[in-house]
ChimeraX commands (.cxc) that place a marker at each C-alpha (Angstrom):
marker #1 position -18.74,-21.32,-1.36 radius 0.5
marker #1 position -20.48,-18.56,0.52 radius 0.5
marker #1 position -18.95,-15.22,1.42 radius 0.5
marker #1 position -20.21,-13.12,4.40 radius 0.5
marker #1 position -19.19,-9.51,4.82 radius 0.5
marker #1 position -19.33,-8.58,8.48 radius 0.5
marker #1 position -18.01,-5.03,8.28 radius 0.5
marker #1 position -16.14,-2.46,6.27 radius 0.5
marker #1 position -13.22,-0.38,7.17 radius 0.5
marker #1 position -10.47,1.81,5.67 radius 0.5
marker #1 position -7.12,2.74,7.11 radius 0.5
marker #1 position -5.03,5.05,4.73 radius 0.5
marker #1 position -2.78,8.01,4.64 radius 0.5
marker #1 position -5.76,10.33,4.51 radius 0.5
marker #1 position -7.87,8.94,7.31 radius 0.5
marker #1 position -9.01,6.27,9.65 radius 0.5
marker #1 position -12.41,4.96,8.84 radius 0.5
marker #1 position -14.79,5.35,5.91 radius 0.5
marker #1 position -16.19,8.72,6.93 radius 0.5
marker #1 position -12.77,10.35,7.52 radius 0.5
marker #1 position -11.50,8.97,4.17 radius 0.5
marker #1 position -14.57,10.16,2.32 radius 0.5
marker #1 position -14.28,13.64,3.83 radius 0.5
marker #1 position -10.56,13.80,2.91 radius 0.5
marker #1 position -11.33,12.78,-0.66 radius 0.5
marker #1 position -14.08,15.38,-0.97 radius 0.5
marker #1 position -11.59,18.00,0.23 radius 0.5
marker #1 position -9.11,16.63,-2.39 radius 0.5
marker #1 position -6.49,15.66,0.16 radius 0.5
marker #1 position -3.95,13.30,-1.33 radius 0.5
marker #1 position -1.99,12.38,1.90 radius 0.5
marker #1 position 1.34,12.21,-0.07 radius 0.5
marker #1 position 4.41,13.61,1.66 radius 0.5
marker #1 position 8.02,12.70,2.53 radius 0.5
marker #1 position 8.68,9.64,4.75 radius 0.5
marker #1 position 8.64,10.73,8.41 radius 0.5
marker #1 position 8.08,7.52,10.43 radius 0.5
marker #1 position 11.58,6.04,9.88 radius 0.5
marker #1 position 14.85,7.19,8.52 radius 0.5
marker #1 position 15.63,6.44,4.83 radius 0.5
marker #1 position 17.72,7.82,2.08 radius 0.5
marker #1 position 14.81,7.60,-0.28 radius 0.5
marker #1 position 13.39,10.96,-1.35 radius 0.5
marker #1 position 10.05,9.84,-2.73 radius 0.5
marker #1 position 6.49,10.84,-1.74 radius 0.5
marker #1 position 4.47,8.27,0.12 radius 0.5
marker #1 position 1.16,8.09,1.95 radius 0.5
marker #1 position 1.95,7.04,5.50 radius 0.5
marker #1 position -0.55,5.80,8.03 radius 0.5
marker #1 position 0.36,7.94,10.98 radius 0.5
marker #1 position -1.39,6.01,13.71 radius 0.5
marker #1 position 0.23,3.84,16.34 radius 0.5
marker #1 position -0.85,0.26,17.20 radius 0.5
marker #1 position -3.05,1.30,20.12 radius 0.5
marker #1 position -4.83,3.90,18.04 radius 0.5
marker #1 position -5.54,1.45,15.37 radius 0.5
marker #1 position -6.94,-1.20,17.75 radius 0.5
marker #1 position -9.45,1.13,19.36 radius 0.5
marker link #1:1,2 radius 0.2
marker link #1:2,3 radius 0.2
marker link #1:3,4 radius 0.2
marker link #1:4,5 radius 0.2
marker link #1:5,6 radius 0.2
marker link #1:6,7 radius 0.2
marker link #1:7,8 radius 0.2
marker link #1:8,9 radius 0.2
marker link #1:9,10 radius 0.2
marker link #1:10,11 radius 0.2
marker link #1:11,12 radius 0.2
marker link #1:12,13 radius 0.2
marker link #1:13,14 radius 0.2
marker link #1:14,15 radius 0.2
marker link #1:15,16 radius 0.2
marker link #1:16,17 radius 0.2
marker link #1:17,18 radius 0.2
marker link #1:18,19 radius 0.2
marker link #1:19,20 radius 0.2
marker link #1:20,21 radius 0.2
marker link #1:21,22 radius 0.2
marker link #1:22,23 radius 0.2
marker link #1:23,24 radius 0.2
marker link #1:24,25 radius 0.2
marker link #1:25,26 radius 0.2
marker link #1:26,27 radius 0.2
marker link #1:27,28 radius 0.2
marker link #1:28,29 radius 0.2
marker link #1:29,30 radius 0.2
marker link #1:30,31 radius 0.2
marker link #1:31,32 radius 0.2
marker link #1:32,33 radius 0.2
marker link #1:33,34 radius 0.2
marker link #1:34,35 radius 0.2
marker link #1:35,36 radius 0.2
marker link #1:36,37 radius 0.2
marker link #1:37,38 radius 0.2
marker link #1:38,39 radius 0.2
marker link #1:39,40 radius 0.2
marker link #1:40,41 radius 0.2
marker link #1:41,42 radius 0.2
marker link #1:42,43 radius 0.2
marker link #1:43,44 radius 0.2
marker link #1:44,45 radius 0.2
marker link #1:45,46 radius 0.2
marker link #1:46,47 radius 0.2
marker link #1:47,48 radius 0.2
marker link #1:48,49 radius 0.2
marker link #1:49,50 radius 0.2
marker link #1:50,51 radius 0.2
marker link #1:51,52 radius 0.2
marker link #1:52,53 radius 0.2
marker link #1:53,54 radius 0.2
marker link #1:54,55 radius 0.2
marker link #1:55,56 radius 0.2
marker link #1:56,57 radius 0.2
marker link #1:57,58 radius 0.2
view
């Protein structure tokens, strides 16, 4: 079996794309905070991806 890598990408709570994520890591950003994108009774820190569908497909 052969595997071909055609690209790399990262979408996380600290950035969109490899460069933004690397910059956030260098600045020691963790991206952890309370849940804001939907209502919940949970009170735990999470790392939300705060981009909408159209922003992610660009």
